[in-house]
C-alpha positions in Angstrom: -18.9 11.6 -5.4 -15.2 11.2 -5.0 -12.9 13.3 -7.2 -10.0 11.1 -8.4 -8.5 9.4 -11.4 -9.3 5.7 -10.6 -5.8 4.2 -11.1 -6.8 1.4 -8.7 -9.7 0.1 -10.9 -7.6 -2.5 -12.8 -6.7 -4.0 -9.4 -10.2 -4.4 -8.1 -10.9 -7.8 -9.6 -7.6 -9.4 -8.6 -7.9 -7.9 -5.1 -11.4 -9.3 -4.7 -10.1 -12.8 -5.7 -7.1 -12.4 -3.3 -9.4 -11.3 -0.4 -11.6 -14.3 -1.0 -8.6 -16.6 -1.1 -7.3 -15.1 2.2 -10.8 -15.4 3.7 -10.7 -11.7 4.6 -13.9 -10.7 6.4 -14.4 -6.9 5.9 -16.8 -6.8 8.9 -13.9 -7.9 11.2 -11.4 -5.3 12.5 -8.4 -4.9 10.3 -5.4 -2.5 10.0 -4.0 -1.6 6.6 -1.0 0.6 5.9 -0.9 2.2 2.4 2.4 3.7 1.1 1.5 6.2 -1.6 -2.1 7.5 -1.5 -2.1 10.2 -4.2 -5.8 11.3 -4.7 -7.2 8.4 -2.7 -8.6 5.9 -5.2 -7.0 2.9 -3.6 -7.8 4.2 -0.1 -11.4 4.7 -1.1 -11.7 1.2 -2.4 -10.1 -0.3 0.7 -12.4 1.7 3.0 -15.6 0.7 1.0 -14.6 -3.0 0.4 -12.1 -4.2 3.0 -12.4 -2.1 6.2 -16.1 -2.0 7.1 -15.7 -2.7 10.9 -15.8 0.4 13.1 -12.6 -0.6 14.7 -10.7 -0.9 11.3 -8.0 1.6 10.5 -6.3 2.7 7.3 -3.0 4.6 7.6 -2.1 6.5 4.5 1.6 7.4 4.3 2.5 10.0 1.6 4.4 13.2 1.6 2.2 14.8 -1.2 5.4 16.7 -2.1 5.6 16.3 -5.9 4.0 18.1 -8.7 0.7 19.7 -7.5 1.3 18.1 -4.1 -0.8 20.5 -2.0 -3.7 20.4 -4.5 -3.5 16.6 -4.6 -3.4 16.4 -0.8 -6.4 18.6 -0.5 -8.3 16.5 -3.0 -7.3 13.3 -1.1 -8.6 14.9 2.2 -11.9 15.9 0.5 -12.3 12.4 -0.9 -11.7 10.7 2.5 -14.2 13.2 4.1 -16.9 11.8 1.8 -16.5 8.3 3.2 -19.0 7.3 5.9 -16.1 5.7 7.7 -13.5 8.4 6.7 -12.7 9.1 10.4 -11.0 5.7 10.4 -8.4 7.0 7.9 -5.2 8.4 9.5 -3.0 10.5 7.4 0.7 10.3 7.9 2.0 13.1 5.7 5.7 12.4 5.6 8.3 10.6 3.4 7.5 6.9 3.6 10.6 5.7 5.4 10.0 8.3 8.1 6.2 7.7 8.3 6.6 3.9 8.4 9.3 4.2 11.1 6.9 6.4 13.1 4.2 3.7 12.9 6.6 1.0 13.9 7.6 3.1 17.0 3.9 3.6 17.8 3.4 -0.2 17.8 1.0 -0.3 14.8 0.5 -3.9 13.6 -0.9 -4.3 10.1 -2.9 -7.0 8.5 -1.9 -5.7 5.1 0.8 -3.4 3.7 0.2 -1.9 0.3 3.4 -0.4 -1.3 2.7 2.1 -4.1 4.9 5.1 -3.2 8.1 6.2 -4.8 9.0 3.7 -7.6 12.7 4.1 -7.4 14.3 0.8 -6.5 16.1 2.1 -3.4 12.8 3.7 -2.1 10.8 0.6 -2.7 13.4 -1.6 -0.9 13.4 0.7 2.0 9.6 0.8 2.2 9.5 -3.0 2.1 12.2 -3.5 4.8 10.7 -0.9 7.2 7.1 -1.7 6.4 7.7 -5.5 6.9 8.2 -4.7 10.6 4.6 -3.5 10.8 3.0 -6.6 9.3 1.7 -9.2 11.6 2.7 -12.8 11.0 0.0 -14.1 8.6 -0.4 -10.5 7.2 0.0 -9.6 3.6 2.2 -7.3 1.6 1.2 -6.2 -1.9 3.7 -4.3 -4.1 2.1 -2.3 -7.0 3.6 -1.5 -10.4 6.1 -4.4 -10.3 6.9 -4.1 -14.0 6.4 -0.3 -14.2 9.0 1.4 -16.4 7.7 4.9 -17.4 10.8 6.8 -18.6 9.1 10.1 -17.8 9.5 9.3 -14.1 12.8 7.6 -14.0 11.6 4.1 -15.0 13.8 4.0 -18.1 16.7 3.1 -15.7 16.6 -0.3 -14.0 17.2 1.4 -10.6 14.2 3.7 -11.2 11.8 0.7 -11.2 10.2 -1.3 -8.4 11.0 -4.8 -9.9 14.6 -5.0 -8.8 13.8 -4.0 -5.2 10.8 -6.4 -5.0 13.0 -9.2 -6.4 15.8 -8.4 -3.9 13.4 -8.3 -0.9 11.6 -11.6 -1.8 15.0 -13.3 -2.3 16.6 -12.0 0.9 13.4 -12.6 3.0 12.4 -15.9 1.3 12.4 -17.8 4.6 10.0 -15.3 6.1 7.4 -15.0 3.3 5.2 -17.1 1.1 4.7 -15.5 -2.3 1.1 -15.4 -3.5 0.6 -17.0 -6.9 -1.9 -15.9 -9.4 -1.6 -12.2 -9.0 -1.3 -10.0 -12.1 2.2 -9.1 -13.3 1.6 -5.5 -12.3 1.5 -6.6 -8.6 3.4 -9.0 -6.4 2.0 -10.2 -3.1 3.3 -12.3 -0.3 2.2 -13.5 3.2 4.5 -12.9 6.2 5.1 -16.3 7.8 7.8 -15.3 10.3 9.3 -12.2 11.9 
């Protein structure tokens, strides 16, 4: 049994609906890049619901450098080891902008990018700009915690929140994306329509 706090649980229903809308076939090979993996609840869900083909791959980019980072990292690894397809998870233990750049340089092409790392606006914007290079045309980007504003973690300041970065990115890249309607306010998703 996995050992994590299931922060991803509220997203399961909306993601199922989104995957149905996208006609995502979990039995077909897909590549997903996740920014911010923490204990692995979202990675676990993706591996058991979205990435069932033996050729599928999940890249988990996270430095595991904050409070209880090493303990959380070990818990993440133990959780992934329990998955029957856990060998298809590749850990990129680094700051997201460095890890994403490494994946770009390696030629990784993602069907989906899930951004749920550092919530400070500058970090979210950087993750979106670099991560967008990984996404194939027709691929999807999902940004978590769009309206997050927890003051304990810097969210009391506008620049400590994802919203302003997501809004800036979707405005600047409006000709290269199609925003997905019907997602919860806690997440924003869009399809890449052009490089």
